[in-house]
N, C-alpha and C positions, 0 to 999 in steps of 0.2 A: 382456493384454486379459484374461484369465480369473483376474487376481490375487486378487480378493476374492469369488470364487466356490468354494460348499466343494469339500472334495477330490474326493467322488463324480464330482461335475460336471466336475471339470477332467479326470479320468480319462475318463469317456464322451467328452466334446470332442474328447480327443487321441486314443481310439479310433477315432473318426467319420473325424478327418482322415488316421490311417493308411491305414483301410479304404478311403477313396475315392479315393485314389490307382491302386489296383489296378482299381477299378471304372470310373476315368477311359480308363484304358489298354484296358478290355474294349469300352466303351463306343467308342472308338475302331477297334478294330481287331476284333473278332468277326466281327461281319457280313462284313468282306473278308476273312476266313479262309474263312469257309462257301463264300463266293464262289470263293474261290481252290481250296477244295476241289471245286468241280463243282455246289454247291447254286445252283437258280435262285431269285428274289426270292421267288415262293410258299413256295418249302420253306424259306427263310431266315425267313422270318416263321412257319410253323410251329411251326421250332424254339423262336423266342422266345416264340411265343406258350405253349408249353410249359411253360417255364422260370417264366412271369409265372403261369399257372395254377395252377402247382404252388406257387408263392409265395402265390398267396390261399388256397387249400387250408389250408396250414399258419398263415395269418396267423387264419383263420375258428377254428381251435382254439389258437392261442397267446396272443391277445389277451386273451380273458377269463382264460384260465390264469394271465396274469402278474397277474392281481389277488388270485391265492389261493397262488401260491407264489414260490419265491427268483427274483427277476427277473435276478441278477447269475449264478445257475445256467443260464439258459435263456440268456443269452449267451453263454457260454463253451461251450455248447453248439453253439450256430450257430457261432462260430469256427473250433470243430475242423471241422466240416462241411463248411464254405467251405475251409478249409485242404486238407480230404484231396481235395474236389473240382477244385482249382486243381492239387494235387500229380499228380492221374490225367490232367489235360491236358497237364501238362508229359512226363510219362515214356513217353505214349502216342499213338500217330497215329490208333489206334482212331476211326474214326469214331462208331460205336457208343458208346464209353466216354466220347469227348467230348460227345456229345448227353445222355448220362444225367447226365456233370456239370456240363452247363452247364442242365440242368433242375433241377438241386437249387441249384445258388449262382446259377443268373441271371445268367451271362455276357451281358454288352450290354446290358442292359435300364439302367442308369445309373438307381440310387436314390440318388446325390446323398450317398454316404459310411454311409447308413443299415443297418441290419442286414437288411435285405432284409425276408423275412416276420417277422422277431423287430422289425421297428420300433417296433410297438407298445410292446414292452417297454420297449424303451429312449427311448421319447417320455414313456409314462405315470412311469419311473424320474426323468428331468426334471424332471417337473410336480410330482413329490413333493419332490424335494431343496429347490427354490427356490418364491418366491412373487412376486406382482405384479411390479414393475419388473424384479426379479430372474430372475425367470423368462421374460419377454420379452427381456431382454438375454442368458440362457443360450440361447434358441431361436434367436436373430440368429446368435449366435456359432456356434451348430451348423452353420447352415445355411452362414455363410461359410466356415468351416472345411471344410465338406463341398465346396464350389465349387471354392476355391484346391487342395484335393487331385483331384481329378475333372481339375480343369486342368493340374496337373503331370503326373498319369498319361496324359493327351490328348496332351501334347508329348513324353513318352518314347517315345511311337509311332514319332517320327521320328527316335530316334537311332540302330537297327539302319542305316539307308540312311547316315548319316552316317558310320558305320564299316565300310562298305562291305558290309554282309549284306542285301542286296537282300530282297525279302517274295516273288521268284519261289521261293525256298526255304523251302519252309514251317515249318523249323525255327526260323525268324525269328518267325513268328506265336508259336509255340510258347514261345519264350523270354518272351513279353512276360506270359504265366503266372507267370511267377516276382514279379509285382508283387500279383497277389490274394493269392497263398501269404505273400509277406513282410508283407502288410498284417494279414493274418488272424492270424500269428504275433503282431505288434507290437499289436494290437488284444486277443487274450489276455493279454497279459502285463499291460497295463494296467486290462482288466476284471477279472483274478486281483487286482489291487493296491487296489480299491474296498474298502468296509467299508458293506457294504448295512444301510441303517438299518430300523427298524421301521417296519411300514406305520403310517400316522396313525390315531388314534382314529377311528372312525366318526362320523358325526353325530349330534347328540344325538336319540333316540327321539322321532318323533311319534306320534299319533293315526293310525290306519288311513286316514282320510278324508284329511288333510294329507299322508301321504308317498304316497297314491296319485296326489294333485294333482300333487308336486313330480316324482314319475317319469314321470308323463303328458307333463307339460312337457318334462322331460329327453329321450323317445326322440323327443316331434314333435320337437327342434331338431335329435337325432342325424338322425332320418329325414330332414330337411331338407340335414342334411353329407351325407350318404348320395349323394341324388340331383345337388347340385352334383358332388362325387367323382366320381361315375359319367361324367357330362358329361366333366368336365375327362381324368378316365381314357380316355376312347374318344379323344379328340381327341390327347392325348399320345402314344397306343400307334400311332396312323397315323404319326406322323412320326418320333417320337422315338428310338425303337430302331433303324431303318431310315437316319437322317440320311448316315450315313458312306456307306452304300450307295447312296443318294440322290446323295450328291456323286460317287461313282464312276461310276454309269450316268448323271448329267446331264453330267459335265463331265470324265469319262476322268482324274480325278487321282486318284493311290495313297494310302497312309497317312504319306508323307513330306509331301503337303500338306494332307492332313485333319486328321493328329492335332496338327498347331498352330492349325489354325482351330477346331479343338473346343474347344482350350485357351484360345484367345482368349475365346470363348462362356464358358467355367465362371468364366476368372479375370474378365469383366465383369458373372457373375451373383453374386459375392461382392461386387462394387461394390453392386449391387442390392441385397444383402441390407441393406446398413448404409442405401443410401439409403430403403429400405421402413420401416425403424426409424426412422430420421428424420422422414421423411415422416408413419409412425402418430401419432408424439408431436406433431405439429401440427394435422393434420386428420382424425386418429382411425384405428383401424387398417383399418377394413374400407374406408374411402373410399379410403385409400392401397392399397389392395389392387385397387380399381375401377379408379381413375387409371393405375396401371402396367400394369395388364393389358389396358387398351384400349391404350397405346400399345405394347405388346406385340404386340397383333393386328396392329396396322399394320403393322408392320415384318413379321409370318408372310406376310401376303398378297403383299408385294414379292420375297420368295427365289425361287418358284417362274417369275417374270417376268424374273429377272438374266440380261443377257446375256452375262456371266461366271461364272466361280468366282470371283475375287476380291471381284466385289459381292455376288453370294449368300452369300458365307463373311463378309462384314461385316456385312451384315444380320443373319443369323443370332446371330453373337456380337453385336452390340446388341441383339438379343433379350432375350437372356440376362439383360440388366440389370431389363427390367422384368416378364418374366415368370417367371424361377426367382427373379430378386431376391425376390419375396414370399414363399418358403416358411416362413420363420421368421416371420412376421407370421402368415398363415394358421394355422398350428400353432399359437400364441397364444390367437386366438381360438377354434380348435377345444376347446384345453383349457380355455375358462370357458364351455362348455357343458355340463357336469355337476359334481356333486360330487368331492369328492379318489376315494372309494372306487368310481365307476364310470369312472375315466377310463382302465383299460386296455379297458374295451369300448365308449367313445366312440373312442379312437384303432384300435383294430381294426377300426370300421365304417367309420373315414375311409380307413384304408390298403384294406380289402377293397373298398370302393367304387370305389377307383381302380383298382386292379389287375387285377378281374374284367375291365372293360370294356376296359382296358389291354392285356389280355393278348388280346385280339380284335383291335385295331388293326393289330399287323404283319400279321394274314393279308391283312387287306383292301389296305393298304400296302403290303406285297409283291408283291401280285396285280397292282397298279397298275402299279406301278414295272417289276416283270417284263415286264408287256405295252409298257411305253413311254410312258408316261403319267406324267409327271411332275409335271402342275401340280394333278390332279382330289385329290391324298392333301390337299395343303395347302388347298383350298378347303372340302374336307369339314370338315378340321381348325380353320379357320378359324370356319365356321359353328357349329360346337360350341363354341368357346371363347367367340363373342359370346354365345350362349345362357347359358354358365357365368355369364359377367360380370352380365346382367340379373339373373339367379335370386341370385348371390351375394348382389347390393344388395339386393334384395328381401327375402330371409329373413334375412340376418345385420347390416344396417345400422344396427339399433337397439343391437347388442353391445358392450360396452366390456370386453375384457379382464383391464381393471385390477381390475374386480368382478366378473364374472361376471354370468351371468342373475338376474333380480331373486329368482327362487325359490330359487335354488341357494345364491345370496348370504347368504341371509336366514336358511339353515341349515346354512352350513359359512364360518366364517369363515377357512379357509385360502383359501376364492377370494377 
């Protein structure tokens, strides 16, 4: 699948795949671990919020920095910190240490294998290495491998009960942190194997007036990206990090059932990533996103009204095809909004605009679930997703990632 892609791209894709396994395991288990420790829904939401908010703060710093310093070194630093956090969660049952580690590493938030707050670094590096169709293919593979790894990690959560180690023993939860630890070490080795290419030459200098116009147009597009990202992030935060906890409270099912259910959702999301790429070639990337997200919205509305766990889990898994599956195509659209030398800033804004509202979502969702309201979180998320679809079409309907925006394409042949 990646034979014709450059060495650095193959290493980054492999790092994402290995990293995503541990992330999938914590999505399926971390909120359940906190519940087993005696934390209520609101407290769980606050802990998840802390990790997301800390990640947003780092993104604010790291994204623009990645346009000026070595992206390879930044990603190596991230993997070392993530490995330390996972090791701390394994070796100590201390709740304060666990919360600190979760804040640092973002346990349970589900980043599809991305490097947390360092995701803009990874995204901008990939965009630098390949262009045009190869870039869209790389981003599609990136999303697909992340979903497959997340699915594998979520499925592994069901293994301890099969081996006779029930989750009534808290040590079984701590054992699961070996997965993000191993993923960080593997990703560290893969990133160390890369050979960072020199930064591309800046676009030819323009006169002051032309440069100001290009930058103003880019900033306008980045602002629209931030608005849609904020709406999407809030919708994701209300449900996404808490879905395992919601399944537990709504249907009284534990990790042995929830893990495979989430794994199915991630596996189908990988198929969705390939579907989105295929559909994008035929009807255009933005239209592909719109069509698929509308179907995902309909499935989202059906989940809270499901009478049993099996139907709710099925709808949740199917939704992965149409909602998560658009990730790679949306990244390709975002990468086309600016010239190459500003992609770190654009990726930073994209991630930050999602992360800040997403960090608020778990508190609201956790509070509603804690008080026994299992429907309202989905209705609020659905309303936000509907608004996102409308604005995404209005803002980006004319964007073609194969050429990028007109003003940028005229000044940067790399687009």
